[in-house]
N, C-alpha and C positions, 0 to 999 in steps of 0.2 A: 606129595601134593602136586597136581598138574596145573600149570599156569596157562590160562587161556589168553589168546591174543589174536590179532588180525593177520590174515594171510592173503597176500595179493595174488590173484589168479586172473588169467585171461578169459575171454568169452568162450574160447574153445574148450578150456579145461572145465569151466562151470557147466557147459553143455554135456560133457562126458559124465560129470557127477550126477546130473539129472537122469540121464539114460541108465547109468549103472544102478541108481536107487530104484528105478522101475523094474530092473532085472531082479534085484534082491527081494523086492516086495512081490514078485511073481506076476507083475502086470505086463511084462515084455519078455520075449524069449531071447536067447543069445544070438540066434540067426537074425532076428529083427534088429537087435542092437548093433550087430556088425554092419548091416545095411545102412542104418541111420548114421553111424559114426564113420562110414567109409573105411572100415578096417576088416581084416580077416577074422575068421572065427577064433583061431588060436590066439590072436593078439587081444581080442576082447576077453577071452578066458584069462590070459595073463594079467590084464589090467584089473579085471574083477577080483582076482585072487589078491593082488596087491591092495586094492581098495578095502577088501574085507579084513585084511590083517593090520594095515597101518592107517587106515582112515583116508579122508579126503585130501589131507595134506600130501599124501604120497603121489598124487597125480600131478603135483606141481613140478615144473621143469627144474631139474637139479642145478642147472647152470645159472639160474636167475639169482642176481645179487652178487655174483662172483666177478672178479676182474678178468678181462680178456687176456689170453696168453700172448696176443700180438700187440698189446698196448705199449706205446712209446714211454720210455723212462721219464719220470717227472722232472729229472734234472735237465734233460734235453728240452722238454716243454718250457721250463722256466727260463732257460737260456735263450731260446728262440723268441719268447715273448719279451724278454728284456731288450734284445736287439731291435725288435719291432717298435718298442716304446722309444728307444733312444734315437733310431735312425729312420724308421719307416712308420712313424706314428700316423700320418695321413695317407698311407698307401692302402690300396685294396688288398684282399687276400691273395688274388692271383698274382699281382705284381710283387707283393711282399714275398710270396713263395718262390718266385723266380730269383729275387735278390738273395734270399736265404740259401737257395740251391747253389748260387755262385760262391757262397762262403762255406759250402760243405754241409749244409743242413738239408738233407733230402726229406722234406715234409710235403705231403700233398696239399693242394690248395684247399680242399674241403676240410681236412684235419685242421689246417691253420685257420680256416674260417670259423670253425667251432671254437677253437681256443680264443680267437680274438673276440668273438661274440660273447663268450662266457666271461672274458676279462673286461668287457666294455669298450673294446677298441674298434668294433665294427657293428654296424646296424644291418639287420637282415633286409632282404628285398621287400618284404611285406611292410617293414617300418619305413622304407623309402619309396614305396610304390607310387607309380604314376600311370596314367591311362593314356594310351595312344591308339590311333586308328591304323590298323595294319594295311599294308599295300604290297602287292606282289612286285617282285623285282622285274626289271626289263630282261628280255631273253638273251640279248647279245652284248658283248663287250664293245664299248664305244657308242652305243645307241643313245644313251642319256647320261650326261655328266652333271651332277649337282654341284653348285658353286655357292659359296657363302663366305662372309668375313666374320671372324670371332675377335671382338675387342676384349682383351684380358691382360692382366699383369703376368705375362709369360715369363719374365725374368724376376718375378716377385719384387723384393725390395732392392735387388741388385741393379736394376735398370728401370728406365721409363716404361710405362704401359704402351703397347702397340697393338696392331691388328694382324691376325694370321689369316691369309686368304687360303681357302681349302677347296680343292677340286677332287671329287670322289666319283668313281664309276658306280652307277646304280645297279648294274647286273652282278658285279663281283665284289663290291665294297672295297675296291683297290684305291688307295690314295694316289691320285694321278699327279698332283702338283700342290706344293706348300710353299708359301712365301710370306716372310715378315715384312710389313709395310707400316708407314706411319698411321694411315687411316684408309678407309674405303673411299676411293675416288676413281674417276675414269682412267687416269694415268697409271694408278697402281694395278688396276685390272688389266690394262694394256700390257704392262710388264709381265704379269703372271701369264696372260694369254700367249704372249710371244714365246715364253719358255715352254708352255704346254704344246704349242703347235710344232716347235722345232723338235720336241722329244717324241710326241705321239702322233702328230698329224691332226687332221680336222675331224671332229666327231659329228654325229648327226645333229644333236641339239644340246643346249645347256638349259638347266633347270635352276631358277633362282627365286629370290623373294621380290617384293615390290620396291626395292631400293631405287632411288632416282637415277642410279647409274644404268639400270636395265630398263626402266619404264618411265615414260613421260607422265609426270604427275598431273600436269595441267591439261585438261581436255581442250581448252581454247588456244593452246599453243599454235602459233602460225609457222615458225621455222622448224626445220629438221624433218619434215615429212612424217611427223608422228613417231619418230625414232630418236633415241638418245645417241650420243657419240659411240658408245659401246655397241648398241644395236645396229648402227650404221656400219661399223667395222665388221660385225658378224655377218651382216647381209652381203657385204662385198666378198666375204670369204665363203659364202654359201653355207652358213651355219645358222640353224634356227635357235631362237631364244624364247623360252617359256617361263612365265612367272607363276609361282604358286599362290594360291588364295590364302593360305595360312602356313604357319611354321610347321604344323603337324604334317602337311602334305609333303614337305621335303624333310621328313624326319630322319632320313639316313645321314644327311650332312649335319643335322642338328645333334644327332647322337654321337657322331664321331667328333664333333666340336667338344662335347662334354668329356669324351674319352681323352682327347688331346689335352684338355685343360687339367686332367689328372696325370696322365702318363708323361706327356711331353714336358710339362713344368718340372716334374721330378727328374727326368733325364737331363734337362738343361741344368738343373741344380747340381746333379752329380758330376756333370762335365765342367762345371764352373763357368758357364757361358752367361754373359750379362749384357750383350748388345746385339742389334739386329744383323750386323755383318757376320759375326761369328755364328749367330743362330741360323742364318740362311746357308752357311757352309756346312752346318751340322745336319740340316734337314734331309738331304738325299740318303745318307746312311740310316737315319731313323725311319724313313719311308720304306726302305728295303726290308728292314727287320719287321716293321709293322705289317706290311703286306704279306710277308712270308708266313706270319702267324695267323692273321685274321681274314685274309681274302678268301673267297669261295669260288668254285668253278661255275661258269655261266650255264644256263639251260642249253643254249646252242653255242657251238664252238666258233662261230663266225666273229671276225673282227671288223667292225663297221667304220673304223677310222680310215680316212682318205688321205692320200699324199698332199702335202702343202702346195707344191708346184707354184710357188711365188718367190721371185727373186728378193733378196734382202732389202734393196732400195724400195721396191714396191710395197713390201710388208711394212716398212717404216712409215710410208705415206698413208697406209691404211690405218695403222695403230697410232693415230694422233687426233687432235681436235680440229675439225674442219668446219668452217662456217663461211657464209657469203656476206659480203658487205657492199653497200651501194656507194659509188664514187661520186662525190659532189663536184661542183664547178671549180673548186680550188684544188682538185685532185686529193682531197682529204676525206677522212671518215673516222669514226670512233670505234675503238676495239678495247673492251675490258678496262674502261676508265682511262684509256690512253687516246691520244690524238695521233693518227697516222697520216703522213703526207707523202704521196708518191713522188719520186723524182721525175721531172719532166723530160721526156724523150719522145721519139717518134711513136712508140707504142702507147704510152700513157696518155698522150694528147687525145687519142680517140676513145678513151675509156670513160669520159665524163658521161654520167647518166647510165652506166652499165654496172653489172655486178662482177666482183672478183672473188676468188677463193683465198681464205686465210688458213694457214697450216701452223698450228701450235704444237710443238713437240715437248716431250717430257723433260728434256735437258734445258728448257727455257728458250730454245730457238723459235723464231717466228718468221714465217715466209709468206709473201703475197704472190699469188700466181693467177695468171689469166691464160686459159687454154694450154696449161702446162708450162708456160713461160714464167720464170721467176722475175719479179719486178723489184727494182730498188726502191727504198723508202726511207723516211726519217720519222723518228718517234718523238713525241712531246708529252709533257705532263706524266713523268714516270712516278706516279704516286701509288705505292703498293699497299696502302692501308685498307682495312676491311670497310666495306660500305656500311654507313650508319644504318642501324636497324635492319640489317640484312637477315633474311630467313635462312637459318642454319639447321641442318639435320642433326639428330642426336649422335649419329655415328661419326660425324665430322666435327663435333663440338670441341674435342680435345685439340685437334690440329688447328682449328681457328683460334682458340684461346692462346695457343703457343705463338701463333703469328702476331696476335694483338700484343702479347707480352713482349715479344722481341722488338716490336715497333715502339712500344711505350718506354722501354728501359733507357734507350739513348737520349730521349728527350728530357730537357730540364723541367723542373717543376714550374708551372705557370705562376707568374706574380700578378696578383690582382691589385690594382691601384685603388686607394681610397678616394673619396670625393675631395678631401683637402689636397691630395697629391694631384688630382686632375686639374683643379683650379689654381694650383701653385700657392696655396695658402701658407703664410708665414706667421707664426705665433708671436705676439707682441707682449711687452712687459705690462703687468696689471697696474692700473692707476689706483691711488688711495681713495677710499670711499669718503664722500662728503658727510655722511651721517652713519651712526653706528647701526649695525644690523639688529634685527629683532631679538637675536640671541643675547647680544650685549645689553640691550635695554632691559630684557627680562632679568638678567643677572643683577644689574644695578638696582632694579626695583626690589628684588628679594633682599639685597644687602641693606637697603634703607628700612624695610619693614623689620628686619632682624635687629637693627640698631635701635629702633624705637621701642621694640619689645623689651630689650635688655635695659634701657633707661627707665621704663615704667616699673620693672621688677626691683631695681635698686632703690628707687624712691619709696616704694611700699615697705621694704624691709627696714628703712631708717625711721619710720613712724611707729613701729610696734613697741608697747610698754606693758609692764606688769604692775598691777595695783592690788591693795588689800584693804578692806574697810576697817577691820579691827586687828589688834595684835593676835597672832595664832591662827587667823583664817588662811585658807588656801588662796594664793595669788591667782588673779584672773588675767587672761591675756586680752588686751584691747588693741585694736588697730585703728590708728588715726587717719 
């Protein structure tokens, strides 16, 4: 008895069966079938002979359902997945394959991707899909450098969260500069920019977001000539600054931030690094390995970086906060909640009613200059607390809260005086009351009522007698 069942076949095999049936029924010739199937006449004759002897199942490919001869042993697969679960659970297939290769497991990333997807350790790109607006790369190296700061727990639970400043070339995708800082600020970008200029030179332009470090947020701002401190420094260095209208417009640096939040975090974990100083020392080697693997060749081979041609002292004066202050009649003016008074000498006597330049450096130094001449001064009211109800950006919130906490911890808890302490009230002994309180009066009244009730009950019980009219009758109870 023959057992019927389902046989899986491809569209190509089903099409062959239809054509061969037409040949068997005489509705098509062998030559026509060979043209339709794109086979030779002898091949069609061979297939037709097999079809007539063994049926439609004979046209099915004989290798279907069998294991591949090049399949990796199941023991190797289980051991590789066990290592991924124990050590690389949150690694992607590419990075996990690299780490397994270092341990002697030569597994391709696509094979490992299929294993991890089947085992539930990895989601496919379709399951994690996002939509982006494509943009062509710039043609030359150094033509456009995208910059951004990524606030993340780079050291996980081993250290405090911090910000990574990222400089990436748009034409090649090369990481130009990485630097761990406390938060995004003008001084932190000055530090990263100084390292970039000394290493690569001056690019044509920087491409950033609308952070207040790069762009003046207030249209009605009077000082600064419409530029921020960072913009003023780039203008003096002959470097253009461009601001993207959205995060998708500078998608290259946004994507590399996401990649670094995956790869760099795990590399720092494997290296046992938990602070910014050690992290900054680790970054140059990481950038070299990253660029060797992921950077691409530019469309044109030109390098548009220009030499710096600035002496160190001049570069230090450019990469600082510079503002102008009006000198009053007392040779004094205000600067960042401090009172500055210039020392009286032959130069400062003639500066009343004029503007001088203030230079604030990253190391905390403050200089007052007039036409390049440094002026001596005295500072008053050195209160470093955060201004009450100050407008704070989201990217600097962590640093501001740390400053507030550091200021509040040394201060003792404030003691609030009561009104009695304010008027120096002293509690006196309580005098005896001339009359009983209403509670005592109520208790005495209840006691008197209870005594009267008990007396009436006793008198009533003493007057009760039993009498009977005749002998043998039931006594009756009488109350007198």
